[in-house]
Structure formats: C-alpha cells, structure tokens
C-alpha positions in Angstrom: 0.1 0.1 0.0 3.0 2.3 0.5 3.6 2.2 -3.2 -0.1 2.9 -4.0 0.0 5.8 -1.6 3.0 7.3 -3.1 1.8 6.8 -6.7 -2.0 7.6 -6.3 -1.4 11.4 -5.9 0.5 11.5 -9.3 -2.9 10.6 -11.0 -3.6 14.4 -10.6 -0.3 15.1 -12.5 -1.5 12.6 -15.3 -4.8 14.7 -15.4 -3.0 18.0 -15.6 -0.5 16.7 -18.3 -3.3 15.2 -20.3 -5.3 18.5 -20.1 -2.3 20.4 -21.4 -1.8 18.1 -24.3 -5.5 18.3 -25.3 -5.4 22.0 -25.1 -2.4 22.1 -27.5 -4.1 19.6 -29.7 -7.3 21.5 -29.9 -5.3 24.7 -31.0 -3.7 22.8 -34.0 -5.0 24.1 -37.2 -6.4 21.7 -39.9 -4.0 21.3 -43.0 -5.1 21.8 -46.4 -6.9 18.3 -46.5 -8.9 19.3 -43.5 -7.0 17.0 -41.0 -5.4 17.9 -37.8 -1.8 16.5 -37.8 -0.4 16.2 -34.3 3.1 16.9 -33.6 5.3 13.7 -33.7 5.0 11.7 -30.3 1.9 13.5 -29.1 -0.6 10.8 -29.7 1.7 8.2 -28.1 2.4 10.3 -24.9 -1.4 11.0 -24.5 -2.1 7.3 -24.9 0.6 6.4 -22.5 -0.9 8.8 -19.8 -4.2 7.3 -20.4 -2.9 3.6 -19.9 -0.9 4.5 -16.8 -4.1 6.2 -15.2 -6.2 3.3 -16.2 -3.6 0.6 -14.9 -3.9 2.3 -11.4 -7.7 2.2 -11.3 -7.8 -1.4 -12.6 -5.2 -2.4 -10.1 -7.2 -0.9 -7.2 -10.4 -2.5 -8.4 -9.1 -5.9 -8.6 -7.1 -5.7 -5.3 -10.2 -4.4 -3.5 -12.4 -7.3 -5.0 -9.8 -10.1 -4.1 -8.1 -8.9 -1.0 -10.9 -9.8 1.6 -11.6 -13.2 0.0 -8.1 -14.7 -0.1 -7.7 -17.8 2.1 -4.9 -17.2 4.7 -2.8 -19.9 3.4 -2.6 -17.8 0.0 -2.3 -14.4 1.3 1.4 -14.3 1.0 1.6 -15.4 -2.6 -1.3 -13.1 -3.4 0.4 -10.0 -1.6 3.7 -11.0 -3.5 1.9 -10.8 -6.8 0.1 -7.6 -5.8 3.5 -6.0 -5.1 4.7 -7.1 -8.6 1.5 -5.6 -10.1 1.6 -2.3 -8.2 5.4 -1.8 -9.0 4.4 -2.2 -12.7 1.7 0.6 -12.2 4.2 2.7 -10.4 6.6 2.4 -13.4 3.8 3.1 -16.0 2.7 6.2 -14.1 6.3 7.5 -13.5 7.4 6.8 -17.0 4.4 8.4 -18.6 4.6 11.6 -16.5 8.4 12.0 -17.4 7.7 11.5 -21.1 4.8 13.9 -21.1 6.9 16.5 -19.2 9.8 16.1 -21.6 7.6 16.4 -24.6 5.9 19.4 -23.3 9.4 21.0 -22.6 10.5 20.2 -26.1 7.3 21.4 -27.6 6.6 24.6 -25.9 4.0 23.3 -23.4 3.3 25.6 -20.3 3.0 24.9 -16.7 5.3 21.8 -16.8 5.8 20.4 -13.4 
C-alpha cells in the first residue's frame, strides 16, 4: 500500500498533463486536406498517460475485490503478486509523466511540473 499511496497522488499530474496536451491538440489548425496533424509523439504520450491512469484504477479495483476473499494460506503469494503488479503500475505512471513533461518542454508546453 505504500507504493499505492506514493503513486496515487500522481494521477492528478497525469490529469494535468493530459489537459495540457488536449489544449495544445485543440489549437492545432487543420491542414489543407482538413485534417489535424499532431506533432510527432503527441498521440503516443497521450495514450501512455491514459493507460497509466487506467492501470492504477484497474489494480485498485481488482485488489479491492480479491483482498478480503483470499484464504489465509494463499495470502502471502497473493500479496507478493500484488507487489509486482503495483510496482508495474508505478513504473507506468512515472514513465508516462516523465515522457509527457519532456515532450511538453521540447514542444513549448506551459506549466510543466
């Protein structure tokens, strides 16, 4: 839970960064064919943030549903597996935030944390 408690507040960073990217995207003019062409990497960064956010919610949902129903003799393996999963969530969250911050710095984003 310590990892969860450390990572959970970062979801607000994900939301802030996603909002900045959506704002930039909304301001991109259409090209001559009437299409919006996003800067290189923008769509991948936005997807990475979305997946990181969703991975935390998915982990919390499955953990909450399973934790109280695990038999005592299976609790240690369950908790070991949960540690692996929440560490994976932590990596996704931290990596997506760093990539988004770097992209925004390189592409003139504002309010980069």
